[in-house]
C-alpha positions as CSV (number, residue, x, y, z in Angstrom):
1,M,19.6,18.9,-0.1
2,K,16.8,19.3,-2.7
3,T,18.1,16.5,-4.9
4,H,18.4,14.3,-1.8
5,L,14.7,15.1,-0.9
6,I,13.6,14.4,-4.5
7,S,15.4,11.0,-4.6
8,S,13.9,10.2,-1.2
9,L,10.4,11.0,-2.4
10,G,11.1,8.6,-5.3
11,L,11.9,5.9,-2.8
12,I,8.8,6.7,-0.8
13,L,6.7,6.4,-4.0
14,L,8.4,3.1,-4.7
15,S,7.6,1.9,-1.2
16,V,3.9,3.0,-1.5
17,T,3.3,1.7,-5.0
18,S,4.9,-1.6,-4.1
19,G,2.6,-1.8,-1.0
20,V,-0.5,-1.0,-3.0
21,A,0.4,-3.5,-5.8
22,G,1.1,-6.1,-3.0
23,Q,-2.3,-5.5,-1.5
24,L,-4.0,-5.9,-4.9
25,A,-2.1,-9.1,-5.6
26,L,-2.9,-10.5,-2.2
27,K,-6.6,-9.6,-2.6
28,V,-6.9,-11.1,-6.1
29,G,-4.8,-14.1,-5.0
30,V,-7.0,-15.1,-2.0
31,T,-10.2,-14.4,-4.0
32,R,-9.1,-16.6,-6.8
33,A,-7.9,-19.3,-4.4
34,G,-11.3,-19.3,-2.7
35,A,-9.7,-18.7,0.7
36,A,-12.9,-17.0,1.9
37,A,-14.8,-20.2,1.3
38,V,-12.5,-22.3,3.5
39,E,-12.4,-19.7,6.3
40,A,-15.2,-21.6,8.1
41,A,-12.7,-24.5,8.3
42,G,-10.4,-22.3,10.3
43,P,-7.5,-19.9,9.9
44,I,-4.9,-22.6,9.2
45,S,-6.9,-24.0,6.3
46,T,-7.4,-20.5,5.0
47,L,-3.7,-19.7,5.1
48,I,-2.7,-23.0,3.4
49,T,-5.2,-22.3,0.6
50,A,-4.0,-18.7,0.3
51,F,-0.3,-19.7,0.1
52,R,-1.0,-22.0,-2.8
53,S,-1.7,-18.9,-4.9
54,P,1.2,-17.5,-6.9
55,L,-0.4,-14.0,-6.6
56,V,-0.2,-14.2,-2.8
57,W,3.5,-14.9,-3.1
58,L,3.8,-12.0,-5.6
59,G,2.0,-9.8,-3.1
60,L,4.4,-10.7,-0.4
61,A,7.4,-10.1,-2.7
62,L,6.1,-6.7,-3.5
63,Y,5.8,-5.9,0.2
64,G,9.4,-7.0,0.6
65,L,10.4,-4.6,-2.2
66,G,8.5,-1.8,-0.5
67,A,10.1,-2.6,2.8
68,L,13.6,-2.4,1.3
69,A,12.8,1.0,-0.3
70,W,11.4,2.2,3.0
71,I,14.7,1.2,4.8
72,L,16.5,3.4,2.4
73,V,14.1,6.3,3.0
74,L,14.7,6.0,6.8
75,T,18.4,6.4,6.2
76,R,17.8,9.7,4.4
77,L,14.9,11.5,6.1
78,D,13.5,12.2,9.5
79,L,10.8,9.8,10.4
80,S,8.4,12.6,11.2
81,L,8.7,13.8,7.6
82,A,8.8,10.5,5.8
83,Y,6.1,8.5,7.7
84,P,3.1,10.6,6.9
85,F,3.7,10.0,3.2
86,L,2.6,6.4,3.8
87,A,-0.9,7.8,4.0
88,L,-0.7,7.7,0.2
89,N,-1.4,4.0,0.7
90,F,-5.0,4.9,1.8
91,V,-5.5,7.1,-1.3
92,L,-4.1,4.7,-3.9
93,I,-5.8,1.6,-2.4
94,A,-9.2,3.3,-2.7
95,V,-8.5,4.3,-6.3
96,V,-7.2,0.8,-7.2
97,S,-10.0,-0.9,-5.4
98,R,-12.5,1.2,-7.4
99,L,-10.8,0.9,-10.8
100,V,-9.4,-2.6,-10.7
101,L,-11.7,-4.5,-8.3
102,G,-14.9,-2.5,-9.0
103,E,-15.5,-1.8,-5.3
104,A,-18.0,0.9,-4.4
105,I,-16.4,3.7,-2.5
106,P,-18.9,5.9,-0.5
107,G,-18.8,9.6,-0.8
108,L,-17.8,10.0,2.9
109,R,-14.7,7.8,2.3
110,W,-13.8,10.0,-0.7
111,G,-14.1,13.0,1.6
112,G,-11.7,11.4,4.0
113,I,-9.3,10.7,1.2
114,V,-9.4,14.4,0.1
115,V,-8.5,15.3,3.7
116,I,-5.6,12.8,3.7
117,C,-4.3,14.3,0.4
118,F,-4.5,17.8,1.9
119,G,-2.5,16.7,4.9
120,I,0.2,15.1,2.7
121,L,0.5,18.3,0.8
122,L,1.0,20.3,4.0
123,I,3.7,17.9,5.1
124,A,5.4,18.0,1.8
125,R,5.4,21.8,1.9
126,S,7.1,21.7,5.3
127,A,10.0,19.9,3.8
128,Q,10.9,22.8,1.5
């Protein structure tokens, strides 16, 4: 059972990191494509511009990889145990946004991230 849980946690980590990398690729892709500038022209123009970016396609592919990993997780673990680990997305997105994109993260948001981490630790301990 313990090996099964460890391999499942690896799949959860793959799903989460793929999702975070996908978000980063989407953000950089739409920023470089200038999709925000055409938003005034309407959502269809914005999407057409965004879909011309290879980074947007990479982001979508990474989401697909994360979804496949998640499907495998769901075959192995109870949803009530597995799903809360997806909160790691919030933690990693904030870290990546700060380190890679240079976004400012207010202290209150960091406080919320600490609470999320504590909750994830409690859930992980319940699996043992």
